[in-house]
C-alpha positions in Angstrom: -38.8 208.9 181.2 -39.9 210.3 184.6 -36.8 211.5 186.6 -37.3 208.8 189.3 -37.1 206.0 186.6 -34.0 207.6 185.2 -32.4 207.6 188.6 -33.3 203.9 189.1 -31.7 203.0 185.8 -28.6 205.1 186.7 -28.3 203.4 190.1 -28.5 199.9 188.5 -25.8 200.7 186.0 -23.3 202.7 187.9 -23.1 201.0 191.3 -21.6 204.1 193.0 -22.7 206.4 195.8 -25.1 209.0 194.4 -26.2 212.3 195.8 -29.3 213.8 194.2 -29.5 217.6 194.0 -32.6 219.6 193.4 -32.0 222.9 191.8 -34.2 225.6 193.1 -37.9 224.7 193.2 -37.9 222.1 195.9 -39.4 218.6 196.1 -42.9 217.8 196.9 -43.7 215.2 199.6 -44.5 212.4 197.3 -41.3 213.0 195.3 -39.2 213.0 198.5 -40.9 209.8 199.6 -40.0 208.0 196.4 -36.5 209.5 196.3 -35.4 208.5 199.8 -36.5 204.9 199.2 -33.9 204.6 196.5 -30.4 203.4 197.5 -28.8 206.8 197.3 -26.4 208.3 199.8 -27.7 211.8 200.1 -30.3 214.4 198.9 -29.6 218.1 198.5 -32.7 220.1 198.3 -31.9 223.6 197.0 -35.3 224.8 197.9 -37.4 227.5 196.4 -35.9 230.7 197.7 -32.4 230.1 196.6 -31.0 230.1 193.0 -33.8 229.0 190.7 -32.3 227.2 187.7 -35.6 227.2 185.9 -35.5 230.9 185.8 -31.9 230.8 184.6 -32.9 228.5 181.8 -35.7 230.8 180.9 -33.3 233.7 180.4 -31.6 231.6 177.7 -34.9 231.1 175.8 -36.7 233.2 173.4 -38.7 236.1 174.8 -42.1 234.7 174.1 -41.3 231.5 176.0 -40.0 233.5 179.0 -43.5 235.0 179.5 -45.2 231.7 178.9 -43.2 229.7 181.5 -42.2 232.4 184.0 -45.2 231.7 186.3 -44.3 228.0 186.4 -40.7 228.8 187.4 -42.0 230.6 190.5 -43.7 227.5 191.9 -41.8 225.6 194.5 -41.4 224.4 198.0 -39.2 226.1 200.7 -36.6 224.4 202.7 -38.9 224.6 205.8 -41.6 222.8 203.9 -39.3 220.1 202.8 -38.0 219.6 206.3 -41.6 219.1 207.4 -42.3 216.7 204.5 -39.3 214.6 205.4 -40.2 214.5 209.1 -43.7 213.4 208.2 -42.3 210.7 205.9 -39.9 209.5 208.7 -42.8 209.4 211.2 -45.0 207.4 208.7 -42.1 204.9 208.4 -41.4 204.6 212.1 -38.1 206.4 211.8 -36.5 203.7 209.6 -35.6 205.9 206.6 -33.7 208.8 208.2 -30.8 206.7 209.4 -30.0 205.6 205.9 -29.7 209.0 204.2 -27.9 212.3 204.6 -29.4 215.7 203.6 -27.9 218.9 202.5 -30.4 221.8 203.1 -30.0 224.8 200.9 -32.0 227.4 199.1 -32.6 230.7 200.7 -30.3 230.2 203.6 -28.8 233.5 204.4 -26.8 232.8 207.6 -25.9 230.3 210.3 -29.2 230.9 212.2 -31.2 229.8 209.1 -29.0 226.7 208.7 -29.0 225.9 212.4 -32.8 226.2 212.6 -33.4 223.8 209.7 -30.8 221.3 210.7 -32.3 221.3 214.2 -35.8 220.7 212.8 -34.9 217.9 210.5 -34.9 214.5 212.2 -32.0 213.2 210.2 -28.3 213.7 209.5 -27.9 217.1 207.7 -25.7 220.0 206.9 -26.6 223.2 205.2 -25.3 225.2 202.3 -25.6 228.9 201.3 -24.1 229.2 197.9 -25.5 232.5 196.8 -24.2 234.3 200.0 -20.8 232.7 199.7 -20.5 233.7 196.1 -21.1 237.3 197.1 -18.1 237.2 199.4 -16.0 235.1 197.1 -16.4 237.8 194.4 -14.6 240.3 196.6 -11.5 238.5 197.7 -10.2 235.5 199.6 -9.7 237.3 202.9 -13.3 238.6 202.9 -14.6 235.2 202.2 -12.4 233.6 204.9 -13.6 236.2 207.5 -17.2 235.5 206.5 -16.8 231.7 206.8 -15.0 232.1 210.2 -17.9 234.2 211.5 -20.5 231.7 210.2 -18.7 228.8 211.8 -18.4 230.6 215.2 -22.0 231.7 214.9 -23.1 228.1 214.3 -21.1 226.9 217.3 -22.7 229.5 219.5 -26.2 228.6 218.2 -25.5 224.9 218.9 -24.2 225.6 222.4 -26.9 228.1 223.5 -30.0 227.8 221.4 -32.7 225.2 221.4 -35.2 225.1 218.5 -38.8 224.2 219.5 
């Protein structure tokens, strides 16, 4: 079954809030359009530029398959592209869809400025994630991670207070 059909069946059966997470290559505009019309609570698009789970799966395969599929694993949409796709979809639907969904923007976000920029550009409720960067600090120790997170929160507050994205 196509993934969208599987999601529809899951929604019909479970009757719970669902967050759909993309894992490293991004959604195209048509996929996003179909997805946000479903009765789901949120979408996380872990865009191309972050951890690419297709590449991770290739590493688990036989060597000949790695070479065959490696080029496909490098195809994807960035978070910036998906923000643009979503804004186009909202505009096409007179702004009726963005009030119903929440978005988690991730994939290639290195710091609070990247996150602030994308949240500011998206015309919907959103937050951002930066798993890869956080894991680097978490590998060191709790204090280092805590200091990094504090700096990111303060930086985001400063950006929200003093910067305006055009």
